[in-house]
N, C-alpha and C positions, 0 to 999 in steps of 0.2 A: 452407523447402526445405533438404534435407540433402545434403551433398556428401561422398562417400566418396573420400578421397585415399590409400587403402591402396596402390595401385599406384605412385603418385608417391613415396610414402615409401620403398617397397622399391627403386625405381629410383635414388633419390637416395643410397642407402647405398653405402658403399665396397665394391666387388666386385673390387678389384684383388688382394687377398690371397687365398690358398687358403681361409681360413675365411670371408671375405666372400662368395666365389663360392658356397661350399656353402650358406651361410645364405640368400643371394638365390635360389638354385635351389629350395630347399625352400619358401621363402615364396611365390614366384610359383606353384609347382605347387599349394600348399595353397589359395591365394586363388582360383585358377582352378577347382579341384575343388569348392570350396564356393560358387562363383558370386559371390564378393565383387568380382571385377573382370570387365570385359567381355573375352571372348576375341577376339583379333584376330590377323592374320598377324604383325604386329610383335611381339606378346607371345610367340607361339609361337617365332618366330625368335630372340628374346632368350633363351628357355629353351634352345634348341638350342646357342646360343653358350656359355652358362654350363655346359652339360652337358660340354663338352670339358675343363673345368677341375675337374670334380667327380669324386672317386674312385668306383669301382664300388660299394663298400659303402654309400656315402651315397646314391647313386642308387637302389640296391636298396631301402634303407630308405624312401626317398620313394615308391617304387612300391608297397611293402606298405601304406603309410599311406593310399593312395588307395582301398583296399578298404573303408574306413569312410566314404567320401564318394561323390559321384556325378560322376565325371569326364566331360567332354564328349568327342565324337568326336575333336576336334582334339588335346586333351590325351592321349587314349589313343594316338593316332597317334604323338605325339612319344615316348612311353615305349616304344611297340612297335618303334620304330626302334633301340632300344638293345640291349644284350646280353640273353641269355635270362634271366639272373637278375633283370634289371630289368623286362623285358617280361612275363614269365610271370605274376607276381602281379596285374598290372593286367589282363591279358587274361582271367584266371580270374574276376575279380570285376566287371568293367565291365558296365554295363547300358545298352545302346544299342538304338535301334530298328533294324528290319530294313534300312532304306535305308542307315543309317550303317554297319552291319556289311558290307553288300555293297560299299560304296565303300571300306571299309578292307581287305577281304580281299586284293586284289591286291598291297597294299604290305607285307603281313606276312612273306611267305616261308614255306617249308615248316615251320620250327620253330614260328612263331607260329600257323599254321593247325593244327598238331598239338595245341597247347594247347586251341584252341577245339573240336576234335573230341571232347575228353573232357568237354565241358560238356553236361549233359542239359537245360538250361533254354533253349536256343536254339530258335527257331521252325523249322518245317519248311522255310520259305523260305531261311533262312540255312544250314540243313543241306544243302539241295540245292546252294546256291552253293559250299559247302565240297567237296561231292562232285565238283563240276566240275573241281577242281584235282587230283583223284586221280592220274592218270598222271604229272603233272609233279611232284607232291610225293613220290611213292614211287619215282621213277626215280633211279638213282645219278648223282651229279654228275660233271662232267668235271674231272680233275686233270691239268694240263699236264705236271708233272714226272713223274708216274707214266706218262703216255702216252709221254713221251720215252724211258722205259726199256723199252717193249714190244719195239722191234727187237732190243735186246741180249738180252732174255729169249728171244725167238724163236730167235736164233742159238744160244743155249746149249742150247735144247731140240733143235735140229737136229743138234748135235754129239753128243748122247747116242746110245747103241746103240738099235736098234729094239726089243729086248726090254725095255729099261728104261722105255719109254713105254707106259703102261697105257691101253687104249682105254676110253672111257666105255661104260656099258651102254646098250642101245637104249632110247629113250624109248617110252612107250605108243603104240599104233597110232593112237589118236585124235589125238595131238599130231603124229605124223608126217604125218597126212593134211592138216594145216594148211599153208599156204604158209610156208616158212621165210623170215624177214626177214633178208636178208644185206646188210651194208653194202657200199658201193662198193669199199672197199679190202679187203674180206674180213672174216669174223667176223660175229657177231650183235650187233645193237643191244640194249642193256639194256632200253630201253622196249618194244621189240617182243617181247622175251622175256617181260616182265611181262604183255603183252597175250595171249600164247599160253597162259600159265599160267591167266589169268582165263578164257579160252575153254575150257580143259580142265575147270576147275571147273564152268563153266556146263553142259557136256555131262553131267557126272556128278552134278549136284546132286540129281536125283530118286533116285539110288541111294545117297546118303549118309544115315546116320541123323541125326535131329534132335539138336542139342546139348542138354545139360541146361539146363533153364530156358527153352527156346524153346517155341513153339507156344502152346497154351491156357494153360499154366501161367504164361507171361510176361504174360498179360493182367492188367490191374488188377483187384483184388478189393476191393469196398467193404463187403461184409458176408458172414457165414456163420453157420450154426447148428451147435450142438454138443451133445453129451451126455457126462456123466461117469458113472463107476461109483460104488459106495458109498464108495470111498476118496477120492473127489474128483479122480480122474485122468481126463482127457479121453480117451474111447475112440472117438468118432465125430464127424466133421464132414462137411459137404456141399460143401466147397471143396477145391481142389488148390493146392499139394502138401500132402497130408494129413500127411506125415512132419514138417512144420514145427510142427504143433500136437499131434498124437497123443502122449500120454504126459505132457503138461503137467499138473501136480498143483496143486490149490489150497493144499495144505499143504506142498508141496515147494519150498524156495527155489531159484530158478534161479541157476546160476553165470554168470560173465561170458559174454555172447553167447548165453545160453540163454533160452528164454521165461520170463517172470516175471509172476506175478499179484500184485496188491497186497493189502493187509490187508482191504479191504472184502469181497472174495470169500472170503478165509480165515475171517473172522469169521462170515459168513453160513453157511458150511459147518459150522462148529462148532455153530451154533445151529439149523441146518436151517431157515433162513428165506430168503425171496426177497431178492435184491439187484439193484441197477441201477447202471450206468455205472461199474463197477470197471475198473481199468486192467490191460491185458495188453500186454506188449511182447515182440515176436518178433524175434529177431536174424536175421542172414543177408541174402541178396539174392533170396529167392524172392518170388513174388507176394503172399505173406501177411506179409512182413517189415514191421516198423514198429509203430506204436502203435495200440491198439484200445480200445474201450469195450465191456465185456461185461455182460450182464444175464442173470439166470437165476432159475428157480423150482425148489424141491425136488420130487422124485417119490417116491411111496410105493407099495408093492405093495398093490393093492386087497384081496387075500385076507388078508394077514398084517399090513398096516400098516407093514411094515419099510421103512426108508429105502433107496432103491436108487440115488440119485444126483441130479444136476441136469440140467435141460434148459434151454438158453438160446440167445441170439443175440449176435453180435459185430458191431460197426460201427466205421467209421473215426471218429475224433474230429472234431467241428466245429472251425472255426478259433478260436472263442471259448472252447473248452475247454482251451486251453493257457495257461499262465501268461504266456508271452511274447506270445501273441496272433497268431502266424503259424507256419506250418510251417517247421521248421528242421532240417537234417540234423545228424548227429553232429559233423561238422567245424565247422559254424556254432555249435553249442552250446559247443564247446571254445574257439573263437575269442572268443565272448562272455565266457566265464569268464576268459580271459587279459586281455581288455580291462578287465573289472571289477577284476581284480587290479592292473592298471597305474593305474587311476583312483583307487583307494582311498588309496594312499600320499600323493600330492600333495594330495588333498582333506582328509585328516586333518591334514597339515602346515599348510594354510591355516587350518583351524579352530583349531588349537592356537596358531599365531602371532597370529591376530586376538584370541584370548582373552588372550594376554599383553599386547597393547596395550590392550584394554578394561579389564583390571584394573590397568594401570600397573605391572606387575611388573618391567619393564625401566627404569623411571624415570618422572618426571612426563610426562603426556600431556595436551594441551588437550582440553577436553570435546567439541569438535566431532569430533576424531579418535577419541575413545572411542566416540561414537555410531556413527560409520561402521564402526569395528571390530566393534561389537555387531551391526550389520546384516550385515557380512560373515560373522561367526561363525554367525548364524542361517541365512544362505543356504548356507554350507558344511555345516552340520549337516543341512539338508534334502537336500543333494546326497549326503552320506555315507549317509543313510537310503535314498535312491533307489538308490544303488550296491549297498547290502546287499540290497535287494529284488530287483534284477536278478540278483545272484549266487544268491539263493535260488531265483528262477525258473529260472535256468540249471541248478541242481542238480536241480530237480524234472523238467525236461525231459530231463536226461541220466541220470535214475535214480541220482543220486549223493548223495541226502540220507540222512545217517546219523541214525537216531533212537534215543533211549535209552528204556528202559522205566522210567518213574518214576511216582510218585504225587504229584499236585499239589493243594494246597488251593486251591479256586476263589475263595473270598472274598478272601484276601490278593492273589491275582493280579489280580482286578478292581479292587481298591483301588489297587494300584500303577499299573495301566494308566490309571485315571482321573486320578490325580495327575500322571502324565507328560503327559496330554492337557489339563491345566488351562489352559495358555497358549493352546492352540488354541480351547478353549471360550470363553475371554474374547475372543479375536479375533473369533470368529463371533457373539459376544453371544447365545449360546443357553444352554439349561439341560439338563443330563444327570442324570436321576434313576436311581439304582440301587435298585430295589425289594428289600426284604429277602426272601431266599430261605431254603430249608431249611438248617439249620445243619450244618456238618461235611461238606458235599459236596466230594468230591475227583474229580480226573480221572486216568485211567490213560493217560498220554501223556508225551511229551517236554516238559518245562517250558519250555525255551527256545523251541521252535517254537510251543507253545500261546500263550505270551505274545506272540510276534510276530504270530501269527494274529489273536488277539483285539484287539490294539492297532491293527493295520492296518485291520481291519474297522470298528472304532468310529471311528477317525480319518477314514476315507473318508466315513462317514455324517455325522459332525459337520461336516466341511468343506463339506457340501452343505446344512446347516441354514440356515434363514432367521433374520433378526433376531428375537429373543424366542421362537423355537420351542423346544418342550420335547420331548426325546427320552427314552424310558424303556427301561431295561434290566431285564428280568425273567428270573429263573432258576427252572427247574422240573426236578424229578427225574422221569425217565421210565424207571425200572427200570434198563435196561442202558445208557442214555445220559442225559446232562445236556443240557437244551435251554436255550440262551441266546437270548432273543428281544430284538431291538433295533428300535425304531420306525423305520420308513422315512420319511425327511424328505419334506416336501411337494414339494420341487424334483425328487425322484426318483420320486414316486408316479405321476406321469403318464408316466414313461418306460417303454416296453415292456421286458420282461426281456431280450430279445435285444439291444436297443439299450443297455441298462444295462451289459451285459458288454463292450461295445465302445466306451464313452465314452472319448475320448482327452484328453490334456492340452491340446490346442489349443482345445477348446471352453471350458476352465475357466481359461484363462491369466489372466483378469482377476479371478478370485475369490480373495480373500485366504485363505491357508491351504489352498488346494486341493492335492491330492497332485501331486507333481512329475511322476509318470508317468501320471496320470489316474485317475479313479474306476474306470473299467472295469478297468484293470490291477490295482488294489488288490483289487477284488471277485473277479476271476479268481484272483489269487494266494491270497486267503483260502479260496476254494472248493477249490482244489487242495491247499492245506495241510490243510484239514479231511479231505479224502479220504485223504491220506497218514497222518493220525492215526486212521484207521478211523472217521471221522465223515462229516458232510455239511453243506452249506450250502443251505438252501431259501429261495428268494426268493418272498415272498408279497405280496399287494396292499398290506398296511399295515405289514408288518414283515419282517425277515430273521431266520430261525431257524437258529442254529448248533448242531448236534448233535455232541457229543463223548463218547467212551466214559467211563463212570463207573468210579471205583476203589473203595476201601474207604470206607464212610461211618462216621465215628467212633462215633456214638451207637448204630448198629444192627449194626455188624459185618458188613455185607453183603459177600459174596465178590466179588472182582474178576472182571470178564468177560474178562480176558486168558486 
């Protein structure tokens, strides 16, 4: 039996000083958010007591940190009671069920409910509950001091000459027909005036033009067909709004916020060949905005044989076609990149300091501590590699990957990769054979990204290999591309392709050497990196085939396909 005394330890700490209160507040909030302690009324009341002695900046930082956890309804309620700077980040990121949201809404106040009105992920049930607060949230509040000044203001107005007082213009006839809401003491109630304005808009709704982006164009679009001209510029699509896509060129790089097509479609256009699942990103807020996967075939004039353009179709990407493995908006990608940046520094520091202890560079160290330091360094190195993969995936999702045009010798790259993976091969007790391929083969791509791609792919397959299993790496020249074929391990042979791309780390936690982020993440990352390098990754029954564009072949002087 295991007993977690985390709460007891935090409560026993000295919270009488300002620093102690701040530390206790953040620790209790963090333990509650991660489910390390049981939420109770006493714990939440203790958090409220500590809150009175914690500066606003510290409370706001604690609220922002909850975006990375899963706070419960009680913890969200505690932070929602605080200032807007503290409550807003929690309300923007909290994930509660409908019943919890409905119970929480009356306690939030107009400002908190306004934050929730800007969230697009809440259910229709919660949205209707928010709408029920409309008249109360949008009515002007009562200010006693300003109300006390009204008699003096009225007396001042009465003292002015008649010609100095300008009469308001007559309201529309439809509004005059409504019953005026007059308070008992004279004047109009603000809430009643808001109701009259809403009634006026309701009467004239049919006469008003639809706003841009409303109607059919606002409906979700999952696929569309398109055609290009001989210059590779899209001239026709069968979806709206057409202006979001018409004019996109396969050879024209898109500026920031403009539609962008990746190198797969550009390379296919240059060679007049069919392509599939190229990336298209459309900016803006229209129904066509977002990521797409496009496929197309070339068209030729039957009479002259002249190339006249491409005809193809576009579809929304499946969830497994993203490196991260879930749909994430631009703000989420930027947040992930900031998180990765914050994690890299302490992880590198842990790895470096453990290496100092392991090598006894700071002085004599007992053997048992050197072994522990070696274990820490290995785990920290794995964590740093996972952080780098997350950053790379975030750059892919955010279209922020910078690639260099280089010519890379394939044989030395494979040798370096296998040397780096030698400890993993020994750990899994398997054999990796690199079959001799054609001499002088080079790749036309970014060397750093190509090395990361091949290394992550081979590592994911080696980590799944069984005791004594033999994996073979074979290299073949296929004219415009180089095919790198890697044997599919027996443990993955029976896994369907769709499941293979979604394998997570939870299933592999007991496997020594398994990728920290899961085999599925590593294969998705490799596939998307291959696409960025104008190649592809094909998953077959017995092997995985990586296709990358070839560069110059030393012995033959073959021209590059760039």
